[in-house]
C-alpha positions in Angstrom: -21.6 -9.4 1.7 -21.8 -8.3 -1.9 -22.9 -10.3 -4.8 -22.0 -10.1 -8.5 -24.0 -7.7 -10.5 -23.7 -8.7 -14.1 -25.8 -11.3 -15.7 -25.4 -14.2 -18.0 -22.4 -16.0 -19.1 -19.8 -13.7 -17.9 -21.2 -13.7 -14.3 -21.5 -17.6 -14.6 -17.8 -17.8 -15.5 -16.7 -15.4 -12.9 -18.7 -17.3 -10.1 -17.1 -20.6 -11.4 -13.7 -19.0 -11.0 -14.7 -17.7 -7.5 -15.8 -21.2 -6.4 -12.6 -22.7 -7.7 -10.7 -20.2 -5.9 -12.4 -20.9 -2.7 -11.9 -24.6 -3.2 -8.2 -24.1 -3.6 -8.2 -21.9 -0.4 -10.0 -24.7 1.5 -8.1 -27.5 0.1 -11.3 -29.2 -1.1 -10.4 -30.0 -4.6 -9.2 -33.4 -4.5 -7.4 -35.3 -7.1 -3.7 -36.0 -7.8 -1.3 -33.4 -9.0 -0.6 -33.8 -12.7 2.9 -33.4 -14.2 4.2 -29.9 -14.3 3.8 -28.2 -17.8 7.0 -27.4 -19.9 8.1 -23.8 -20.5 10.8 -22.6 -22.8 13.6 -20.5 -21.0 12.2 -17.4 -22.6 8.7 -18.2 -21.6 10.0 -18.9 -18.0 11.8 -15.6 -17.8 8.6 -13.8 -18.9 6.5 -15.6 -16.5 8.9 -14.7 -13.8 8.8 -11.0 -14.8 5.0 -11.0 -14.7 4.8 -12.7 -11.4 7.2 -10.4 -9.8 5.2 -7.3 -11.2 1.7 -8.5 -10.6 1.5 -11.4 -8.1 4.4 -11.5 -5.6 3.0 -8.8 -3.4 0.1 -10.8 -2.2 1.4 -14.5 -2.9 5.1 -14.0 -2.0 8.3 -14.2 -3.7 8.5 -17.9 -2.9 4.7 -18.3 -3.4 4.0 -19.6 0.0 1.1 -17.1 0.3 0.3 -14.2 2.8 -2.4 -11.8 1.9 -3.2 -14.1 -1.1 -3.1 -17.9 -1.0 -0.1 -20.2 -1.4 0.7 -20.9 -5.0 3.0 -23.8 -4.5 3.2 -26.4 -7.1 1.8 -29.3 -5.0 -1.4 -27.3 -4.9 -1.6 -25.5 -8.3 -0.9 -28.7 -10.3 -4.1 -30.2 -8.8 -6.1 -27.5 -10.4 -4.4 -27.6 -13.8 -3.9 -24.9 -16.3 -7.4 -24.5 -17.7 -8.9 -23.9 -14.2 -6.0 -21.7 -13.1 -6.4 -19.5 -16.3 -10.0 -18.9 -15.3 -9.2 -17.6 -11.9 -6.3 -15.5 -13.2 -8.8 -14.2 -16.0 -11.8 -13.2 -13.9 -10.5 -12.8 -10.4 -12.7 -13.2 -7.5 -14.8 -11.2 -5.0 -12.5 -12.5 -2.3 -9.9 -9.9 -3.0 -8.2 -11.0 -6.2 -8.3 -8.8 -9.2 -9.4 -9.9 -12.6 -6.5 -9.8 -15.1 -8.4 -10.1 -18.3 -8.0 -6.4 -19.0 -4.3 -6.5 -18.0 -2.7 -9.5 -19.5 -3.3 -11.0 -23.0 -5.1 -14.4 -23.4 -1.4 -15.7 -24.2 0.0 -14.3 -21.0 -2.8 -15.7 -18.8 -2.1 -19.4 -20.2 1.5 -18.7 -19.5 1.0 -17.6 -15.9 -1.3 -20.6 -15.4 1.5 -22.8 -16.4 4.2 -20.8 -14.5 2.7 -21.2 -11.1 2.8 -24.9 -11.5 6.5 -24.9 -11.6 8.9 -24.6 -8.7 9.5 -21.0 -7.9 13.0 -19.6 -8.4 14.9 -18.4 -5.3 16.3 -14.8 -6.0 19.7 -13.8 -4.7 20.7 -12.0 -1.6 21.9 -8.3 -1.6 24.9 -7.1 0.3 25.6 -3.7 1.6 28.6 -3.4 -0.7 26.2 -3.8 -3.7 23.8 -1.4 -2.2 26.6 1.3 -2.0 27.7 0.6 -5.5 24.1 1.4 -6.7 23.9 4.8 -5.0 23.7 7.6 -7.2 24.0 11.3 -6.4 22.3 13.8 -8.9 22.7 17.0 -6.6 25.3 17.3 -4.0 23.7 18.3 -0.5 26.1 21.2 -0.4 24.4 22.5 -3.6 20.8 22.2 -2.0 18.9 25.5 -2.2 18.3 27.4 1.1 14.8 28.3 0.1 12.3 27.2 -2.6 13.4 28.2 -6.0 9.9 27.9 -7.7 8.0 30.4 -5.6 5.1 28.0 -5.3 3.0 26.7 -2.3 5.1 23.6 -2.0 3.2 22.6 1.2 0.1 22.1 -0.7 1.8 20.0 -3.4 0.4 16.5 -4.1 2.9 13.8 -5.0 1.2 11.1 -7.1 2.5 7.8 -7.9 2.7 7.0 -11.6 3.0 3.3 -11.1 3.9 1.6 -14.4 6.5 4.2 -15.8 8.4 4.6 -12.5 7.7 8.2 -11.9 6.1 10.4 -9.2 4.1 13.4 -10.5 4.4 16.8 -8.5 1.1 18.6 -8.8 0.4 22.1 -7.5 -2.6 21.7 -5.1 -3.5 25.4 -5.6 -3.4 25.4 -9.5 -4.0 21.7 -10.5 -0.9 22.0 -12.6 1.4 19.1 -13.1 4.9 20.6 -12.7 7.2 17.6 -12.7 7.3 14.0 -13.4 10.2 12.7 -11.3 12.0 9.5 -12.2 11.9 6.8 -9.3 12.0 3.2 -8.9 9.5 0.9 -10.8 6.0 0.8 -9.4 6.4 3.1 -6.4 4.4 1.7 -3.5 4.7 4.5 -1.1 6.5 7.7 -0.4 7.1 9.7 2.9 8.9 12.7 4.2 10.1 13.8 7.7 6.9 14.5 9.8 6.5 16.9 12.6 7.6 15.0 15.7 6.5 15.6 19.4 10.1 15.5 20.6 12.3 15.7 17.8 12.7 18.4 15.2 13.6 17.7 11.7 14.7 20.7 9.5 11.8 21.7 7.0 9.5 18.6 7.6 7.8 17.7 4.3 10.5 19.1 2.1 12.5 16.0 1.3 10.4 13.0 0.2 11.6 9.5 -0.2 10.0 6.9 -2.4 10.2 3.1 -2.4 9.8 1.2 -5.6 9.0 -2.3 -6.1 12.6 -2.8 -7.3 13.8 -1.7 -4.1 15.1 1.7 -5.3 14.9 4.3 -2.7 14.8 7.8 -4.4 15.2 11.3 -2.5 13.1 14.1 -3.9 13.7 17.9 -3.0 10.6 19.9 -3.5 12.5 23.2 -3.1 14.3 22.6 -6.5 13.2 23.5 -9.9 11.2 20.6 -11.5 14.0 19.2 -13.5 16.2 19.1 -10.4 13.9 17.5 -7.8 15.4 14.0 -8.2 18.5 14.5 -6.0 19.8 11.0 -5.1 18.8 7.2 -5.1 20.0 3.9 -3.8 18.9 0.4 -4.2 18.4 -1.4 -0.9 16.5 -4.5 -2.1 15.1 -6.3 -5.3 11.6 -6.2 -4.2 10.4 -3.7 -1.5 7.4 -1.8 -0.3 7.8 0.9 2.4 10.1 3.6 3.8 10.1 6.0 6.9 12.2 8.9 7.9 13.3 9.6 11.5 11.8 12.3 13.4 15.0 14.3 13.4 15.5 13.7 9.6 18.8 12.1 9.8 18.0 8.7 8.8 15.8 6.9 6.3 14.9 3.3 6.8 13.5 1.1 3.8 12.1 -2.4 4.1 12.7 -5.3 1.8 10.3 -7.9 0.6 13.3 -9.6 -0.9 15.8 -9.9 0.6 13.8 -9.8 3.8 15.5 -7.0 5.7 15.4 -3.4 6.4 18.1 -1.0 5.8 19.0 2.2 7.6 20.4 5.1 5.2 21.8 8.3 5.9 19.2 10.8 4.8 21.6 13.4 3.5 24.1 11.2 1.5 21.8 8.3 1.0 24.7 6.0 2.1 23.5 2.6 3.5 24.7 2.4 7.1 23.2 -0.7 8.6 21.2 -3.8 7.5 19.0 -5.9 9.8 17.6 -9.1 8.8 13.7 -9.8 9.2 14.0 -13.5 9.1 12.9 -15.2 12.3 10.5 -17.3 14.3 6.9 -16.4 13.8 4.1 -16.3 16.4 3.3 -19.9 15.8 7.0 -20.9 16.6 7.9 -21.7 13.1 11.1 -20.4 11.4 10.2 -18.2 8.3 12.8 -17.4 5.6 10.6 -15.0 3.6 9.7 -12.7 6.3 8.9 -9.6 4.5 8.9 -6.1 5.8 5.6 -4.4 5.1 4.7 -1.1 6.6 7.3 1.1 8.3 6.3 4.3 10.2 8.1 6.9 12.3 6.5 7.1 15.9 5.5 10.7 16.7 6.3 10.5 20.4 9.4 8.5 20.5 12.8 8.2 18.5 11.8 5.0 16.9 10.3 3.2 13.9 7.5 0.6 13.9 8.4 -2.1 11.5 5.8 -4.7 10.6 7.2 -8.2 10.0 4.3 -9.6 7.6 4.8 -13.4 7.9 6.2 -13.4 11.5 3.0 -11.6 12.8 5.2 -9.2 14.8 5.6 -5.6 15.2 9.2 -4.4 15.9 9.8 -1.0 17.6 13.2 0.0 16.5 14.9 2.7 18.6 17.2 4.8 16.2 18.7 6.9 19.0 21.9 4.8 18.8 22.0 2.9 15.4 25.3 1.1 16.4 23.4 -0.4 19.4 19.9 -1.0 18.1 17.2 -1.4 20.6 14.3 -3.5 19.1 11.2 -4.8 21.0 9.5 -7.5 19.4 5.7 -7.5 19.9 3.8 -10.7 19.0 0.6 -9.7 17.2 -1.0 -11.5 14.3 -0.4 -12.6 10.7 -0.2 -11.3 8.0 0.6 -7.7 8.9 0.2 -5.2 6.1 -0.6 -1.6 6.5 -1.8 0.9 9.1 -2.1 4.2 10.6 -1.8 6.1 14.0 -4.6 7.4 16.2 -4.9 11.2 16.4 -2.6 11.3 19.5 0.2 9.4 17.7 0.5 6.9 20.6 -1.5 4.0 19.2 -0.7 2.3 15.8 -3.6 0.5 14.1 -2.4 -2.1 11.5 -4.2 -4.7 9.4 -3.3 -8.3 10.0 -5.4 -9.1 6.9 -5.1 -12.6 6.6 -6.2 -13.1 10.3 -9.2 -10.8 9.5 -8.0 -8.5 12.3 -6.9 -5.0 13.2 -3.9 -5.0 15.6 -3.1 -2.1 18.0 0.2 -1.5 19.5 1.1 1.1 22.1 4.4 3.0 21.2 4.7 4.4 24.8 4.7 1.0 26.6 6.1 -0.8 23.5 3.5 -3.5 23.8 0.6 -5.1 22.1 -2.5 -3.1 23.1 -5.5 -4.9 21.4 -6.8 -7.0 18.7 -10.0 -6.2 16.8 -11.9 -9.0 14.9 -13.1 -7.5 11.7 -14.3 -8.9 8.3 -12.3 -10.5 5.5 -8.8 -9.1 4.8 -9.0 -5.6 6.2 -6.7 -2.9 4.3 -7.0 0.6 5.7 -4.0 2.0 3.5 -3.0 5.3 5.1 -6.3 5.0 7.1 -8.9 7.5 8.6 -9.6 8.9 11.9 -12.8 10.9 12.7 -15.3 11.8 15.5 -18.5 9.7 15.6 -21.5 11.3 17.5 -22.0 8.2 19.6 -18.6 6.5 19.9 -16.2 9.6 20.0 -12.9 9.3 18.2 -13.0 6.3 15.8 -10.8 4.7 13.1 -11.9 2.9 10.1 -10.9 0.4 7.3 -11.9 -1.1 4.0 -11.5 -4.8 3.3 -9.9 -6.6 0.3 -12.4 -9.5 0.6 -15.7 -8.1 1.4 -17.6 -4.8 0.5 -17.5 -3.2 3.8 -16.2 -0.4 6.1 -15.6 -1.3 9.7 -15.4 1.5 12.3 -14.0 1.1 15.9 -13.5 3.3 19.0 -9.7 4.4 19.3 -9.7 6.8 22.3 -8.9 4.7 25.5 -8.4 7.7 27.6 -11.5 9.8 26.7 -14.0 7.0 25.7 -12.7 3.7 27.5 -15.9 1.9 27.1 -15.6 2.3 23.2 -12.0 1.7 22.9 -10.8 -1.1 20.5 -14.4 -2.1 20.0 -16.4 -2.1 16.8 -18.4 1.0 16.8 -20.4 0.3 13.5 -20.1 -1.2 9.9 -21.2 0.2 6.5 -21.9 -2.2 3.6 -20.5 -1.0 0.4 -20.8 -2.5 -3.1 -17.4 -4.1 -3.3 -14.0 -4.6 -1.7 -11.6 -1.7 -1.6 -8.1 -0.7 -0.8 -8.1 2.8 0.8 -10.2 4.8 3.2 -9.6 8.6 3.8 -11.0 11.8 5.4 -10.1 15.1 6.8 -10.8 16.8 10.2 -12.8 19.5 8.2 -14.9 17.1 6.2 -18.3 15.7 6.9 -17.4 12.6 5.0 -15.4 9.4 4.7 -14.3 8.4 1.1 -13.9 4.6 0.3 -12.8 3.0 -2.9 -13.8 -0.4 -4.2 -10.8 -1.4 -6.3 -10.6 -5.0 -5.6 -14.1 -5.7 -7.1 -13.8 -7.7 -10.4 -16.7 -6.1 -12.0 -15.9 -2.8 -13.8 -19.1 -0.9 -12.7 -18.2 -1.4 -8.9 -14.5 -1.1 -9.4 -14.8 2.2 -11.2 -17.1 3.7 -8.5 -16.1 5.7 -5.3 -18.4 5.8 -2.3 -18.8 8.6 0.3 -20.1 7.9 3.8 -21.6 10.7 5.9 -19.9 10.8 9.4 -23.2 11.8 11.3 -25.7 9.4 9.7 -23.2 6.6 9.0 -24.8 6.1 5.7 -23.6 6.1 2.0 -24.6 9.5 0.6 -23.2 9.3 -2.9 -21.8 6.8 -5.2 -19.9 8.1 -8.2 -18.7 6.2 -11.3 -15.6 8.0 -12.6 -15.1 6.2 -15.8 -16.6 3.5 -18.0 -13.5 2.6 -19.9 -12.3 -1.0 -20.0 -9.2 -1.8 -17.7 -9.7 1.3 -15.7 -10.2 1.4 -11.9 -10.9 4.2 -9.4 -8.4 4.1 -6.5 -7.2 6.2 -3.4 -8.6 9.5 -2.2 -6.6 12.4 -0.8 -7.7 15.8 0.6 -5.8 19.0 -0.1 -4.1 20.7 3.0 -7.2 23.0 3.9 -9.7 20.1 3.3 -11.6 21.8 0.5 -10.8 19.3 -2.1 -10.8 15.5 -2.7 -8.6 13.9 -5.3 -9.3 10.5 -6.6 -7.3 8.6 -9.2 -8.6 6.9 -12.3 -6.0 4.3 -13.0 -5.4 2.3 -16.1 -4.4 -1.1 -14.9 -2.7 -1.9 -18.1 1.0 -0.8 -18.8 1.1 2.2 -21.3 3.9 4.6 -22.3 1.5 7.2 -23.2 -0.5 9.4 -20.5 -3.5 7.0 -19.8 -4.9 8.1 -16.3 -6.3 11.2 -14.7 -7.1 12.6 -11.3 -10.8 13.6 -10.5 -11.0 16.7 -8.2 -14.1 17.1 -6.1 -15.6 19.8 -4.0 -15.3 18.2 -0.4 -18.4 19.9 0.7 -20.7 19.6 -2.1 -19.2 16.4 -3.5 -19.5 18.0 -7.0 -16.8 17.2 -9.5 -14.7 20.4 -10.1 -12.1 19.4 -12.8 -9.9 16.5 -14.1 -6.1 16.6 -14.0 -5.0 14.8 -17.2 -1.5 13.9 -18.7 -0.7 11.3 -15.9 0.7 7.8 -16.3 -1.3 5.2 -14.4 -1.9 7.5 -11.3 -2.5 5.6 -8.0 -1.5 6.8 -4.6 -1.3 10.5 -3.7 0.3 12.3 -0.8 -0.5 16.0 0.1 2.7 17.4 1.6 1.1 19.3 4.6 -1.4 16.5 5.6 1.3 13.7 5.5 3.9 15.7 7.3 1.4 16.8 9.9 -0.2 13.4 10.5 -3.5 14.6 9.2 -5.7 11.4 8.6 
């Protein structure tokens, strides 16, 4: 397990904050809850906004906890404002970011007070309201029949510009930023129709659908000229995370954090067609009102989506062949489901149940829970990575939010049954990370360390050799305060690796960049500038062909 690397007072304060966080998690801080602090109406509204933007994803809209711990007043008031402020300021090595380079001292004090108050309950959202919020910018009948720009669009890289509500479209051949497409706030992920084993979408990878934190689902057409790429949008929730496209390209499904539901949308018109509640009884037999939809993926072998119900600890396989008569298999797994990826065959889906410290595997052919793999603290594979290990054969891997480690397991039950769903090996890194990535043509696996609170670790990317299983290079990509290094993506041919340098503090000016590496030599080639808080990146060919 990693240790703090800085010395002196700062490290002492951060260690203190960590111990407080652990005490909160274990319930070992005694004492009686004090009276709740008072906030003005304006202060409360500001606290609510900051909480939505920065905290709700891990701790929940109703603050009951999931990936992060519960922040209900009966617990937070026991700690008090001063102690809570230190935890918010410095973060912990257990997976919570430091906020001293994002929030001002006054905002940190405000949030320490805000989380001692009762959480407000947001409203529901009707399908009629969704339909009212649909906007069409280019009528489908006016879509071009071939690309208008003459570029190699299948090697475009779409980059989330988190804090300005945009997606940058970058030419993977020339490294030129060709568009900044308006989307929802803080896009979490974007997906396109993929190559399906049995269904056939027209031009997979052409249309991309983004999901913003504000629940706005935006449709992007990569064949349009840059100023026309945003063709439609619709809001399907107030807080959301993921989206998927059906294998035939006819439907899009968006998952809501609040309200807790998923919505099926006509992919051509963006008209909402069906809303399905995610509320229900979890694997412990308890009713859950805030059952958030985390990851959603199209299954490569069947006409169905996998929908992960975070708080329920269930994977739902939703057959979309007849949306008027939905067939849904509910597979009991583990809590709290977050994000995952398919094995190379597309049969098995491997997803992190991060608060259970497990990777869960479901079989999309039998539609059953296949296996559970005990890993380390808070696994988080992001879009995932599959590769061939010289001893274990085909494997998958994950980083962790709570510890500096990459865990690797066998994922080929047909060819290597003795290794299937068992840990093959582990690699200690310098700090907790969010994303792991590789390419079939690459000798290396790339892992970030974004969740470590110390800048020198947070700003360093690590590269692991597939043959030796060792870290062969660590590269610190910036030394600027407030910046983190996050998320790797390969170009279509596997010759380059792109890594984001992300300014974690809001800015209306370009404040981040992408560092482009030679995937073979691991040497830096160039930096793509003019970007606003770049985070996740999606190469069109790789994502539409299941290249992990």
